[in-house]
MMTF fields as JSON, N, C-alpha, C and O atoms, coordinates in Angstrom:
{
  "mmtfVersion": "1.0.0",
  "mmtfProducer": "UNKNOWN",
  "numBonds": 487,
  "numAtoms": 488,
  "numGroups": 122,
  "numChains": 1,
  "numModels": 1,
  "chainsPerModel": [1],
  "groupsPerChain": [122],
  "chainIdList": ["A"],
  "bondAtomList": [4, 2, 8, 6, 12, 10, 16, 14, 20, 18, 24, 22, 28, 26, 32, 30, 36, 34, 40, 38, 44, 42, 48, 46, 52, 50, 56, 54, 60, 58, 64, 62, 68, 66, 72, 70, 76, 74, 80, 78, 84, 82, 88, 86, 92, 90, 96, 94, 100, 98, 104, 102, 108, 106, 112, 110, 116, 114, 120, 118, 124, 122, 128, 126, 132, 130, 136, 134, 140, 138, 144, 142, 148, 146, 152, 150, 156, 154, 160, 158, 164, 162, 168, 166, 172, 170, 176, 174, 180, 178, 184, 182, 188, 186, 192, 190, 196, 194, 200, 198, 204, 202, 208, 206, 212, 210, 216, 214, 220, 218, 224, 222, 228, 226, 232, 230, 236, 234, 240, 238, 244, 242, 248, 246, 252, 250, 256, 254, 260, 258, 264, 262, 268, 266, 272, 270, 276, 274, 280, 278, 284, 282, 288, 286, 292, 290, 296, 294, 300, 298, 304, 302, 308, 306, 312, 310, 316, 314, 320, 318, 324, 322, 328, 326, 332, 330, 336, 334, 340, 338, 344, 342, 348, 346, 352, 350, 356, 354, 360, 358, 364, 362, 368, 366, 372, 370, 376, 374, 380, 378, 384, 382, 388, 386, 392, 390, 396, 394, 400, 398, 404, 402, 408, 406, 412, 410, 416, 414, 420, 418, 424, 422, 428, 426, 432, 430, 436, 434, 440, 438, 444, 442, 448, 446, 452, 450, 456, 454, 460, 458, 464, 462, 468, 466, 472, 470, 476, 474, 480, 478, 484, 482],
  "bondOrderList": [1, 1, 1, 1, 1, 1, 1, 1, 1, 1, 1, 1, 1, 1, 1, 1, 1, 1, 1, 1, 1, 1, 1, 1, 1, 1, 1, 1, 1, 1, 1, 1, 1, 1, 1, 1, 1, 1, 1, 1, 1, 1, 1, 1, 1, 1, 1, 1, 1, 1, 1, 1, 1, 1, 1, 1, 1, 1, 1, 1, 1, 1, 1, 1, 1, 1, 1, 1, 1, 1, 1, 1, 1, 1, 1, 1, 1, 1, 1, 1, 1, 1, 1, 1, 1, 1, 1, 1, 1, 1, 1, 1, 1, 1, 1, 1, 1, 1, 1, 1, 1, 1, 1, 1, 1, 1, 1, 1, 1, 1, 1, 1, 1, 1, 1, 1, 1, 1, 1, 1, 1],
  "groupList": [{"groupName": "UNK", "atomNameList": ["N", "CA", "C", "O"], "elementList": ["N", "C", "C", "O"], "formalChargeList": [0, 0, 0, 0], "bondAtomList": [1, 0, 2, 1, 3, 2], "bondOrderList": [1, 1, 2], "singleLetterCode": "X", "chemCompType": "L-PEPTIDE LINKING"}],
  "groupTypeList": [0, 0, 0, 0, 0, 0, 0, 0, 0, 0, 0, 0, 0, 0, 0, 0, 0, 0, 0, 0, 0, 0, 0, 0, 0, 0, 0, 0, 0, 0, 0, 0, 0, 0, 0, 0, 0, 0, 0, 0, 0, 0, 0, 0, 0, 0, 0, 0, 0, 0, 0, 0, 0, 0, 0, 0, 0, 0, 0, 0, 0, 0, 0, 0, 0, 0, 0, 0, 0, 0, 0, 0, 0, 0, 0, 0, 0, 0, 0, 0, 0, 0, 0, 0, 0, 0, 0, 0, 0, 0, 0, 0, 0, 0, 0, 0, 0, 0, 0, 0, 0, 0, 0, 0, 0, 0, 0, 0, 0, 0, 0, 0, 0, 0, 0, 0, 0, 0, 0, 0, 0, 0],
  "groupIdList": [1, 2, 3, 4, 5, 6, 7, 8, 9, 10, 11, 12, 13, 14, 15, 16, 17, 18, 19, 20, 21, 22, 23, 24, 25, 26, 27, 28, 29, 30, 31, 32, 33, 34, 35, 36, 37, 38, 39, 40, 41, 42, 43, 44, 45, 46, 47, 48, 49, 50, 51, 52, 53, 54, 55, 56, 57, 58, 59, 60, 61, 62, 63, 64, 65, 66, 67, 68, 69, 70, 71, 72, 73, 74, 75, 76, 77, 78, 79, 80, 81, 82, 83, 84, 85, 86, 87, 88, 89, 90, 91, 92, 93, 94, 95, 96, 97, 98, 99, 100, 101, 102, 103, 104, 105, 106, 107, 108, 109, 110, 111, 112, 113, 114, 115, 116, 117, 118, 119, 120, 121, 122],
  "secStructList": [7, 2, 2, 2, 2, 2, 2, 2, 2, 2, 2, 2, 2, 2, 2, 2, 2, 2, 2, 2, 2, 2, 2, 2, 2, 2, 7, 7, 7, 3, 3, 3, 3, 7, 7, 7, 6, 6, 7, 3, 3, 3, 3, 3, 3, 3, 3, 3, 3, 7, 7, 7, 6, 6, 7, 7, 7, 3, 3, 3, 3, 3, 3, 7, 7, 6, 6, 7, 7, 3, 3, 3, 3, 3, 3, 3, 3, 3, 1, 7, 6, 6, 6, 6, 1, 7, 3, 3, 3, 3, 3, 3, 3, 7, 6, 6, 1, 1, 7, 3, 3, 3, 3, 3, 3, 7, 7, 6, 6, 7, 7, 3, 3, 3, 3, 3, 3, 3, 3, 3, 3, 7],
  "xCoordList": [24.795, 24.142, 23.506, 23.585, 22.842, 22.356, 23.33, 22.92, 24.702, 25.663, 25.924, 25.939, 26.076, 26.575, 25.338, 25.537, 23.962, 22.837, 23.051, 22.89, 23.486, 23.587, 24.726, 24.497, 26.071, 26.929, 26.443, 26.808, 25.868, 25.201, 24.322, 24.603, 23.109, 22.472, 23.172, 22.649, 24.299, 24.926, 25.826, 26.171, 26.305, 27.06, 26.178, 26.497, 25.064, 24.046, 23.551, 23.389, 23.168, 22.794, 23.758, 23.457, 24.982, 26.231, 26.362, 26.6, 26.251, 26.088, 25.29, 25.683, 23.999, 22.715, 22.894, 22.577, 23.353, 23.862, 24.743, 24.406, 25.965, 26.931, 26.395, 26.614, 25.685, 25.025, 24.226, 24.25, 23.48, 22.555, 23.251, 23.025, 24.261, 24.967, 25.799, 25.949, 26.227, 26.821, 25.978, 26.38, 24.592, 23.618, 23.204, 22.978, 23.09, 23.034, 24.139, 23.747, 25.184, 26.527, 26.285, 26.429, 25.816, 25.711, 24.861, 25.167, 23.844, 22.61, 22.993, 23.397, 22.818, 23.329, 21.806, 21.656, 21.03, 19.702, 19.61, 20.173, 18.957, 18.709, 17.201, 16.525, 16.686, 15.468, 15.38, 15.948, 14.728, 14.964, 13.465, 12.828, 12.925, 11.498, 10.673, 11.156, 9.29, 8.349, 7.262, 7.004, 6.257, 5.102, 3.875, 3.904, 2.937, 1.627, 0.315, 0.332, -0.528, -1.953, -1.938, -1.43, -2.301, -2.469, -1.026, -1.015, -0.081, 1.019, 0.873, 0.169, 1.522, 1.582, 2.824, 3.542, 3.032, 4.329, 4.346, 3.694, 5.153, 5.365, 6.135, 5.874, 7.088, 8.347, 9.03, 9.448, 9.088, 9.896, 10.715, 10.267, 12.032, 12.99, 13.998, 14.214, 14.664, 15.819, 16.838, 16.856, 17.863, 19.086, 20.158, 20.402, 20.858, 21.571, 22.798, 22.548, 23.905, 25.306, 25.999, 26.222, 26.512, 27.516, 28.856, 29.388, 29.531, 30.918, 31.84, 31.47, 32.993, 34.102, 35.133, 35.115, 36.195, 37.139, 37.914, 38.514, 37.908, 38.715, 38.771, 39.689, 37.256, 36.941, 35.673, 34.784, 35.624, 34.622, 33.581, 34.05, 32.356, 31.273, 30.396, 29.885, 30.124, 29.222, 28.062, 28.118, 26.896, 26.002, 25.07, 24.815, 24.558, 23.756, 22.534, 22.504, 21.442, 20.075, 19.268, 19.315, 18.479, 17.257, 16.095, 15.761, 15.522, 13.659, 13.113, 13.833, 12.016, 11.046, 9.657, 9.26, 8.787, 7.318, 6.634, 6.874, 5.897, 5.202, 4.414, 4.436, 3.687, 2.554, 2.912, 2.094, 4.263, 4.773, 4.569, 4.634, 4.3, 4.025, 5.442, 6.521, 5.214, 6.05, 6.631, 5.794, 7.779, 8.312, 8.34, 8.692, 7.724, 7.775, 8.543, 8.877, 9.035, 10.03, 10.813, 10.234, 12.251, 12.871, 13.406, 13.982, 13.191, 13.665, 14.607, 14.249, 15.996, 16.922, 17.259, 17.842, 16.931, 16.897, 18.18, 18.176, 19.377, 20.309, 19.927, 19.371, 20.252, 19.718, 20.742, 20.581, 22.077, 23.066, 23.567, 24.302, 22.843, 22.757, 24.13, 24.226, 25.117, 26.539, 27.244, 28.08, 26.748, 27.488, 28.526, 29.281, 28.871, 30.06, 29.408, 30.046, 28.154, 27.691, 27.931, 28.969, 26.884, 27.12, 26.551, 25.483, 26.928, 26.236, 25.354, 25.475, 24.738, 23.485, 23.658, 23.877, 23.558, 23.143, 22.405, 22.588, 21.601, 20.809, 21.855, 22.364, 22.101, 22.882, 22.001, 22.605, 20.663, 20.041, 18.704, 18.313, 17.812, 16.402, 15.948, 16.622, 14.947, 14.391, 13.032, 12.257, 12.85, 11.534, 11.686, 12.709, 10.264, 9.974, 10.322, 10.09, 10.845, 11.226, 10.45, 9.9, 10.317, 9.629, 10.813, 10.837, 11.834, 12.849, 13.759, 13.804, 14.503, 15.641, 16.85, 16.504, 17.961, 19.154, 19.849, 19.933, 20.355, 20.904, 22.368, 22.606, 23.106, 24.366, 24.537, 24.44, 24.91, 25.151, 26.657, 27.235, 27.208, 28.546, 29.024, 28.799, 29.523, 29.919, 31.289, 32.087, 31.431, 32.701, 33.579, 33.05, 35.1, 35.795, 35.473, 35.393, 35.283, 35.042, 33.699, 33.523, 32.632, 31.17, 30.297, 30.61, 29.011, 28.29, 27.35, 27.401, 26.414, 25.352, 23.973, 23.611, 23.082, 21.935, 21.088, 21.156, 20.349, 19.358, 17.903, 17.791, 16.946, 15.427, 15.294, 15.672, 14.882, 14.763, 13.123, 12.453, 12.605, 11.116, 11.04, 11.887, 10.069, 10.017, 8.44, 7.685, 7.937, 6.664, 6.441, 7.406, 5.295, 4.837, 3.445, 2.787, 2.978, 1.358, 1.607, 2.605, 0.363, -0.252, -0.068, -0.552],
  "yCoordList": [-12.251, -10.796, -10.6, -9.508, -11.782, -11.739, -11.78, -11.399, -12.215, -12.085, -10.445, -9.96, -9.813, -8.23, -7.58, -6.864, -7.974, -7.472, -7.555, -6.693, -8.951, -9.167, -8.353, -7.713, -8.164, -7.404, -5.973, -5.296, -5.343, -3.956, -3.79, -2.767, -4.568, -4.59, -4.714, -4.102, -5.456, -5.389, -4.161, -3.758, -3.435, -2.338, -1.361, -0.696, -1.298, 0.016, -0.143, 0.858, -1.454, -1.59, -1.322, -0.831, -1.73, -1.056, 0.428, 1.002, 1.04, 2.443, 2.838, 3.378, 2.714, 3.045, 2.814, 3.707, 1.752, 1.397, 2.241, 2.628, 2.694, 3.613, 4.912, 5.575, 5.19, 6.861, 6.714, 7.76, 5.925, 5.907, 5.952, 6.852, 4.97, 4.948, 6.46, 6.988, 6.888, 8.326, 9.194, 10.075, 9.192, 10.247, 9.88, 10.803, 8.642, 8.045, 8.516, 8.995, 8.518, 8.956, 10.147, 10.332, 11.167, 12.594, 12.888, 13.662, 12.267, 12.491, 11.912, 10.757, 12.945, 12.441, 12.636, 13.203, 12.211, 12.401, 11.174, 10.185, 11.075, 10.129, 10.06, 11.012, 8.776, 8.446, 7.212, 6.153, 7.327, 6.301, 6.186, 7.173, 4.87, 4.785, 4.555, 4.446, 4.475, 4.628, 5.011, 4.71, 5.766, 6.471, 5.274, 4.426, 5.415, 4.654, 5.785, 6.812, 5.301, 5.924, 6.837, 6.212, 7.878, 8.288, 8.877, 9.274, 8.97, 9.651, 11.053, 11.32, 11.945, 13.144, 13.986, 13.551, 15.243, 15.84, 16.621, 17.649, 16.018, 16.784, 18.073, 19.125, 17.846, 19.008, 19.29, 18.367, 20.567, 20.611, 21.974, 23.08, 21.605, 22.752, 22.829, 21.835, 24.033, 24.009, 24.315, 25.256, 23.334, 23.514, 24.187, 23.52, 25.322, 25.939, 26.329, 26.91, 26.189, 26.774, 27.148, 26.352, 28.412, 28.672, 28.418, 28.44, 28.11, 27.749, 28.586, 29.729, 28.196, 28.768, 28.425, 27.307, 29.26, 28.858, 27.97, 28.245, 26.676, 25.321, 24.596, 23.901, 24.973, 24.364, 23.41, 23.597, 22.524, 21.381, 22.074, 22.504, 22.09, 22.638, 21.61, 20.971, 21.334, 20.597, 21.038, 22.083, 20.306, 20.906, 19.723, 18.771, 19.741, 18.77, 19.449, 20.678, 18.712, 19.12, 17.862, 16.727, 18.27, 17.238, 17.794, 18.966, 16.991, 17.348, 16.451, 15.528, 16.649, 16.149, 16.586, 17.724, 15.49, 16.037, 16.833, 16.561, 17.684, 18.476, 17.721, 18.123, 16.586, 16.164, 14.495, 13.578, 14.399, 12.999, 12.125, 10.946, 12.406, 11.397, 10.554, 10.964, 9.361, 8.383, 8.779, 9.1, 8.824, 9.282, 7.775, 6.671, 8.314, 6.776, 6.949, 5.953, 8.465, 8.359, 9.959, 11.039, 9.716, 10.974, 11.003, 10.051, 12.38, 12.718, 13.837, 14.997, 13.424, 14.423, 14.759, 13.904, 15.822, 16.13, 17.106, 18.142, 16.6, 17.604, 18.328, 17.798, 19.546, 20.81, 20.977, 21.64, 20.44, 20.624, 19.422, 18.49, 19.773, 18.691, 18.32, 17.309, 19.04, 18.777, 17.649, 16.979, 17.509, 16.302, 16.635, 15.724, 18.041, 18.417, 19.254, 20.071, 18.893, 19.398, 18.604, 17.972, 18.674, 18.006, 16.606, 16.423, 15.688, 14.5, 14.688, 15.561, 13.959, 14.075, 12.542, 11.628, 12.338, 11.264, 11.011, 11.851, 10.057, 10.003, 9.465, 8.362, 10.014, 9.28, 8.877, 8.196, 9.263, 8.957, 8.863, 9.744, 8.016, 8.018, 7.838, 7.003, 8.312, 8.056, 7.169, 7.071, 6.632, 6.076, 4.977, 4.349, 4.839, 4.153, 4.811, 4.289, 5.893, 6.574, 7.959, 8.188, 8.839, 10.256, 11.125, 12.139, 10.879, 12.236, 11.421, 10.202, 12.451, 12.091, 12.989, 14.167, 12.856, 13.577, 13.368, 12.219, 14.515, 14.378, 15.086, 16.071, 14.635, 15.372, 15.362, 14.4, 17.013, 17.454, 17.781, 18.41, 17.264, 17.459, 18.008, 17.355, 18.954, 19.606, 19.066, 18.68, 19.121, 18.586, 20.029, 21.138, 19.76, 20.929, 22.172, 22.144, 23.199, 24.482, 24.494, 25.438, 23.807, 23.701, 23.772, 23.322, 24.337, 24.697, 23.555, 22.543, 23.685, 22.599, 23.025, 24.049, 22.399, 22.914, 21.665, 21.139, 21.164, 20.317, 20.699, 21.599, 20.228, 20.192, 19.019, 17.896, 19.184, 18.137, 17.664, 18.412, 16.739, 16.512, 15.35, 14.471, 15.521, 14.5, 14.197, 15.142, 12.823, 12.395, 11.421, 10.844, 11.321, 10.635, 10.321, 10.484, 9.855, 9.394, 9.216, 8.927, 9.49, 9.165, 8.116, 7.93],
  "zCoordList": [20.148, 20.232, 21.732, 22.294, 22.37, 23.559, 24.629, 25.725, 24.531, 25.178, 25.3, 26.43, 24.441, 24.311, 25.215, 26.197, 24.687, 25.693, 27.284, 28.148, 27.373, 29.12, 29.531, 30.557, 28.947, 29.605, 29.364, 30.325, 28.605, 28.487, 29.564, 30.19, 30.142, 30.854, 32.301, 33.232, 32.523, 33.921, 33.912, 35.023, 32.74, 32.821, 33.448, 34.433, 32.846, 33.162, 34.29, 34.988, 34.791, 36.387, 37.544, 38.632, 37.128, 38.038, 37.998, 39.061, 37.027, 36.939, 37.687, 38.721, 37.44, 38.399, 39.769, 40.554, 40.178, 41.414, 42.031, 43.15, 41.514, 41.773, 42.091, 43.105, 41.128, 41.313, 42.285, 42.935, 42.766, 43.99, 45.079, 45.888, 45.325, 46.456, 46.813, 47.915, 45.579, 45.949, 46.316, 47.075, 45.89, 46.344, 47.782, 48.565, 48.175, 49.51, 50.348, 51.412, 50.206, 50.709, 51.363, 52.572, 50.323, 50.654, 51.802, 52.709, 51.717, 52.854, 54.12, 54.251, 55.254, 56.556, 57.309, 58.392, 56.725, 57.591, 58.345, 57.876, 59.498, 60.721, 60.882, 61.272, 60.531, 60.536, 61.773, 61.506, 63.02, 63.918, 64.378, 64.745, 64.332, 64.688, 63.494, 62.367, 63.789, 62.809, 63.202, 64.368, 62.465, 62.634, 62.394, 61.501, 63.293, 62.705, 63.034, 63.713, 62.451, 62.634, 64.103, 65.034, 64.357, 65.513, 65.985, 67.15, 65.423, 65.86, 65.385, 64.41, 66.053, 65.598, 66.137, 67.038, 65.514, 65.56, 67.051, 67.229, 68.071, 69.376, 69.259, 69.843, 68.449, 68.47, 66.992, 66.293, 66.633, 65.453, 65.625, 65.929, 65.35, 65.631, 64.523, 63.831, 64.31, 63.282, 64.13, 64.924, 63.908, 64.62, 63.74, 62.735, 63.849, 63.067, 63.799, 64.855, 63.562, 64.121, 63.185, 62.273, 63.15, 62.111, 62.36, 63.47, 61.012, 61.088, 61.796, 62.067, 62.141, 62.461, 61.716, 61.2, 61.508, 60.345, 61.044, 62.083, 60.366, 60.457, 61.747, 62.182, 62.453, 63.46, 63.431, 62.601, 64.232, 64.205, 65.456, 66.51, 65.186, 66.159, 66.452, 65.532, 67.752, 68.45, 69.121, 69.768, 69.047, 69.791, 70.417, 69.68, 71.726, 72.443, 72.426, 72.487, 72.343, 72.511, 73.136, 72.663, 74.34, 74.814, 74.427, 74.598, 73.936, 73.479, 74.694, 75.076, 75.25, 76.036, 75.718, 75.968, 75.059, 74.675, 75.743, 76.919, 75.468, 76.358, 77.437, 78.6, 77.057, 78.066, 78.189, 78.128, 78.364, 78.487, 77.558, 77.904, 76.278, 75.14, 75.063, 75.49, 74.463, 74.1, 72.789, 71.945, 72.462, 71.1, 70.372, 70.786, 68.905, 68.083, 67.002, 66.361, 66.534, 65.486, 65.594, 65.707, 65.523, 65.215, 63.999, 63.472, 63.385, 62.018, 62.035, 62.234, 61.793, 61.781, 60.148, 59.482, 59.654, 58.117, 58.212, 58.878, 57.391, 57.133, 55.902, 54.94, 55.992, 55.078, 54.351, 53.327, 54.651, 53.617, 52.817, 53.144, 51.47, 50.543, 49.954, 49.257, 50.189, 49.492, 49.939, 49.334, 51.213, 52.044, 52.682, 53.022, 53.034, 53.912, 55.283, 55.948, 55.503, 56.659, 57.945, 58.14, 58.835, 60.139, 60.425, 59.84, 61.082, 61.538, 62.908, 63.767, 62.865, 63.953, 64.508, 63.714, 65.777, 66.401, 67.595, 68.476, 67.868, 69.149, 70.183, 69.985, 70.988, 72.205, 73.629, 74.457, 73.91, 74.792, 74.505, 73.74, 74.902, 74.508, 73.372, 72.769, 72.677, 71.388, 71.277, 72.229, 70.22, 70.204, 71.212, 71.486, 71.803, 73.009, 74.393, 75.483, 74.211, 75.566, 75.538, 74.461, 76.438, 76.772, 76.627, 77.326, 75.801, 75.754, 74.831, 74.665, 74.247, 73.273, 73.368, 73.273, 73.5, 73.619, 72.109, 71.676, 71.297, 70.14, 70.11, 70.809, 69.443, 69.385, 67.987, 67.225, 67.633, 66.271, 66.279, 67.166, 65.166, 65.035, 63.44, 62.42, 63.459, 61.928, 61.722, 62.575, 60.197, 59.746, 59.869, 59.927, 59.897, 59.877, 59.252, 58.024, 59.805, 58.764, 58.348, 57.579, 58.547, 58.098, 59.025, 60.127, 58.835, 59.852, 60.128, 59.428, 61.21, 61.366, 61.093, 61.673, 60.271, 59.831, 59.611, 58.5, 60.482, 60.524, 60.898, 61.731, 60.477, 60.762, 61.852, 61.518, 62.872, 63.891, 64.103, 64.816, 63.654, 64.021, 65.335, 65.499, 66.042, 67.028, 66.797, 66.568, 66.862, 66.395, 67.783, 68.283, 68.254, 69.573, 69.487, 68.46, 70.603, 70.88, 72.427, 73.087, 72.72, 74.221, 74.796, 75.912]
}
């Protein structure tokens, strides 16, 4: 009987792990760096670009905090929850720098829809 329980536990654990991995695979969020006490939101912007029929859309954006704050965290939250949206990458700067340049790229025929949050400190 304990052998059957062990197999059942292994099968259930594998099922939960597969479900968790598929959910994570859909998310195209990017979080780089870490926030600490005293950090604050220096910039928040919604980046949206409409899709064009069967085309890939790209967008580049550079963010520089107002008073030369050092960036501590960059959060790029994908608003397309189905996993068919865009990807976002940091191509220059980021945590530890006073600027960050981002690249957004859609999948074919889909739009770009990200919430971009930049945290920093003096």
